[in-house]
ROPARO-429133 format. One record per residue (C-alpha): residue in three letters; x, y, z. Coordinates in steps of 0.001 Angstrom, whole numbers, padded with zeros to 6 digits, always signed. Example, Ala and Ser with C-alpha at 12.3 -4.5 7.8 and 13.67 -1.06 7.14 Angstrom:
<nodes>
ALA+012300-004500+007800 SER+013670-001060+007140 
</nodes>
This chain:
<nodes>
MET+051596+010127+039500 PRO+051209+008929+043156 VAL+048841+006157+044260 ARG+045202+007212+044448 ASN+042031+005743+045422 LEU+039606+006822+042642 MET+036589+005553+044776 GLU+037139+008748+046838 GLU+036615+010962+043810 ILE+033558+008941+042575 VAL+031876+008993+045940 GLY+032502+012715+046162 LYS+030810+013268+042610 VAL+027855+011068+043333 LEU+027266+012763+046681 LYS+027331+016171+044908 GLU+024643+014847+042403 MET+022462+013586+045237 VAL+022649+016904+046931 ALA+021616+018778+043927 ALA+018956+016334+043465 GLN+017645+016031+047098 PRO+016708+019315+048942 GLU+017144+017590+052455 LEU+020730+016832+051680 GLU+021529+020578+050794 LYS+020724+021172+054450 LEU+023707+019077+055746 ASP+026924+020890+056748 PRO+030124+019999+055276 ILE+031085+018001+058352 HIS+028031+015652+057912 ARG+028766+015185+054257 ASP+032272+014163+054971 ASP+030884+011593+057544 MET+028528+010301+054854 MET+031565+009926+052432 ALA+033582+008150+055207 ILE+030867+005664+055977 ALA+030113+004940+052207 LEU+033915+004528+051526 ASN+034253+002075+054457 LYS+031678-000225+052949 LEU+032871+000173+049110 PRO+035905-001605+047650 PRO+038827+000667+047020 ARG+039862+001250+043367 TYR+043780+002311+043293 THR+045730+003607+040106 THR+049018+005108+039576 THR+048692+006216+036011 THR+046270+008657+034094 ARG+045647+005733+031618 GLY+044756+003607+034621 GLU+042664+006399+035970 VAL+040591+006478+032793 ILE+039990+002682+032685 VAL+039069+002354+036536 LYS+036672+005284+035987 SER+034891+003935+033193 GLN+034528+000716+034832 ILE+033430+001981+038275 ARG+030735+004379+036865 ALA+029230+001547+034858 GLN+029517-001244+037462 LEU+029561+000460+040931 GLU+027328+003526+040598 SER+024200+001757+042096 ASP+026432+000541+044882 VAL+027716+004186+045647 TYR+024251+005561+045667 ARG+022971+002775+048045 GLU+026050+003080+050219 LEU+025660+007115+050422 SER+021887+006662+051121 GLU+022427+004562+053947 ALA+025258+006598+055390 TYR+022805+009533+055241 LYS+020336+007619+057412 ILE+023040+006997+059907 VAL+024349+010591+059794 ALA+020714+011890+060058 ASN+019814+009829+062961 SER+023141+010333+064954 PRO+024147+014079+064451 ARG+027640+014907+066248 
</nodes>
């Protein structure tokens, strides 16, 4: 298994949850959603793994510990993207 930053997957999942829950986010095009992910990922610590076992461990730890951080960073990213469209 190659080296992977699991934070990318987790931020993507949380972003999908936010889009489903907040109608104003549904209006964003994929480019703006990618911008939100990039902004949030630049502020969050990476979580790398190389094995399936490590992936399971990291995901369980991250979900419990960092979910609120991911929501916060994506919310801040949305403010930036909404105020500075390309």
